[in-house]
C-alpha positions as a printed Julia matrix, in Angstrom:
113×3 Matrix{Float64}:
 -153.51  100.27  83.43
 -153.07  103.95  82.62
 -149.37  103.49  81.88
 -149.92  100.32  79.81
 -152.69  101.97  77.79
 -150.58  105.07  77.25
 -147.62  102.99  76.05
 -149.9   101.02  73.7
 -151.4   104.24  72.33
 -148.04  105.96  71.91
 -146.39  103.0   70.17
 -149.27  102.83  67.71
 -149.19  106.6   67.16
 -145.46  106.42  66.51
 -145.98  103.61  64.0
 -148.65  105.67  62.25
 -146.26  108.65  62.02
 -143.59  106.46  60.46
 -146.02  104.88  58.01
 -147.33  108.28  56.97
 -143.87  109.04  55.55
 -143.84  105.91  53.39
 -145.63  105.23  50.14
 -148.52  102.83  50.79
 -146.88  100.24  48.52
 -143.93   99.98  50.94
 -145.79   98.62  53.95
 -148.54   96.18  54.84
 -150.71   95.66  57.87
 -150.89   92.39  59.77
 -153.61   92.12  62.37
 -152.96   89.69  65.19
 -156.5    88.31  64.96
 -156.14   87.69  61.22
 -152.86   85.87  61.73
 -154.41   83.66  64.4
 -157.49   82.95  62.27
 -155.55   82.1   59.09
 -151.86   81.52  59.69
 -151.1    80.0   56.29
 -153.02   82.63  54.33
 -151.52   85.52  56.28
 -148.0    84.17  55.88
 -148.54   83.6   52.14
 -149.67   87.21  51.83
 -146.6    88.43  53.74
 -144.19   86.33  51.7
 -145.79   87.74  48.56
 -145.49   91.27  49.9
 -141.74   90.93  50.49
 -141.29   89.13  47.17
 -140.06   85.75  48.33
 -141.44   82.29  47.73
 -143.45   80.88  50.61
 -142.09   77.67  52.11
 -144.13   74.51  51.75
 -147.13   74.34  54.04
 -146.21   72.98  57.44
 -142.53   73.82  57.11
 -140.63   73.01  60.29
 -139.79   75.97  62.47
 -138.19   73.89  65.18
 -135.56   72.28  62.95
 -132.85   74.73  64.02
 -131.93   76.91  66.97
 -133.64   80.26  67.48
 -131.86   82.68  69.76
 -134.15   85.59  70.46
 -133.21   86.24  74.06
 -136.19   87.32  76.11
 -138.76   85.77  73.81
 -140.34   82.96  75.8
 -141.63   81.39  72.58
 -138.16   80.01  71.93
 -138.77   77.56  74.77
 -142.19   76.39  73.56
 -142.55   72.84  72.3
 -145.3    73.75  69.83
 -145.54   76.13  66.9
 -149.31   76.44  67.15
 -150.58   79.99  66.69
 -153.73   80.65  68.66
 -155.68   83.7   69.7
 -154.97   84.74  73.29
 -157.86   86.63  74.8
 -157.04   86.15  78.45
 -157.39   89.92  78.86
 -161.18   89.5   78.63
 -161.18   87.74  82.0
 -158.08   89.28  83.57
 -159.02   92.95  83.2
 -161.52   94.45  85.59
 -164.26   96.92  84.59
 -162.1    99.65  86.14
 -159.12   98.54  84.02
 -161.25   98.65  80.87
 -162.61  102.09  81.77
 -159.06  103.38  82.3
 -157.98  101.95  78.96
 -160.98  103.59  77.3
 -160.07  106.99  78.75
 -156.46  106.72  77.68
 -156.63  104.89  74.35
 -160.26  104.22  73.46
 -160.42  106.59  70.5
 -157.38  104.99  68.85
 -158.66  101.53  69.7
 -161.9   102.23  67.82
 -160.08  103.89  64.91
 -158.07  100.69  64.53
 -161.29   98.72  64.28
 -161.7    97.5   67.84
 -164.61   98.3   70.1
């Protein structure tokens, strides 16, 4: 858990360093939970941000081949987006304590508890 938490913290710190160099108008934040809660609304917001027209609601994503090697989603038969909180049952109290020690401050700063 220590290594995973450290990698999570460092990747987020690196992203913050990169974003700090950009004008706020040049980037947008997408929270996983927001995407899962409102796929259509989040995608509309993203399409607007990049300045392209959003496809019609329910546009087919499976109508053509996707070749992102290593991404297991390419083999899925559904395009459903749903919140995955398996970590709540999979992580032990010791795992959570280790994560807290390594990345808890950043986790809270990002709005998580």
